[in-house]
C-alpha positions, 0 to 999 in steps of 0.5 A, spaced: 499 500 500 502 506 499 502 512 503 496 516 503 495 524 502 490 529 504 485 531 509 478 531 507 473 535 511 466 530 511 461 530 515 457 524 520 451 524 520 446 522 527 447 514 527 455 516 525 455 514 518 460 519 514 461 518 507 468 516 505 471 522 499 472 519 493 479 521 493 481 517 498 478 511 496 482 511 489 488 512 494 485 505 497 483 501 491 488 495 493 485 494 500 478 497 500 475 490 499 479 488 506 475 492 509 478 497 516 479 496 523 477 502 528 480 503 534 482 509 539 488 513 538 493 512 543 495 520 544 490 524 542 483 525 542 481 522 535 480 515 531 485 511 527 483 507 521 487 501 518 486 498 512 487 491 513 494 490 511 497 495 515 492 493 522 495 486 520 503 488 522 500 492 528 497 486 531 503 482 529 508 487 533 502 486 539 502 479 539 509 478 540 509 482 547 510 477 553 502 476 556 506 473 562 508 481 563 502 484 567 505 492 564 504 488 557 497 484 558 495 492 561 497 495 555 494 489 551 487 491 554 487 498 553 490 498 546 485 493 544 479 496 547 474 499 543 477 495 537 472 494 531 472 492 523 468 496 519 467 496 512 465 500 506 457 500 505 453 500 498 453 507 499 460 508 500 459 510 507 464 507 514 460 507 520 464 509 526 461 505 533 457 510 537 463 508 543 468 511 538 465 517 536 463 519 544 471 518 545 472 522 540 468 528 541 465 527 533 459 532 533 458 532 525 464 536 522 470 532 522 476 530 519 479 524 516 487 526 516 491 522 512 497 520 517 503 516 513 498 509 513 492 510 516 487 514 516 486 519 522 479 521 524 478 527 528 472 532 529 473 538 526 474 543 531 480 538 535 483 538 529 485 544 528 486 546 536 491 539 535 494 543 529 495 550 532 498 548 538 503 543 535 504 548 529 507 554 534 513 549 535 513 545 529 521 547 526 523 545 532 518 539 533 522 538 526 528 539 527 529 533 532 524 528 529 527 528 522 534 532 523 538 526 525 535 522 518 540 522 514 539 523 506 537 517 501 543 518 497 
């Protein structure tokens, strides 16, 4: 699967259904029939939508953890809390489960934001606030995170 690109403004209806943007759907043609996994984000008040092949990679790493170590077991329990399989319906919508809508504080206006190999699902106001707060120190963050990576030759 290639890296996803784009930030898409969408609407969620009262039941949590979201029409998947055509531009995003086009980037996922090779995996869309395999479905998706949706879960709570660890670091932000948003949701993460994994194409099924990406989820398989993540769950393989989680399955390597020794479950006889309490902190590993605790991590797995919380990491997997609320995880659901979702797929596009006949009209091209995904249904975000109610508990995940509540976790992310999703109202009506939402953002589907590509995050390399997954899609973050945000309440629009929360997304804009998160971007604004990160932008304040983004140059320092960019230098710290990317500054030590050698260029590709």
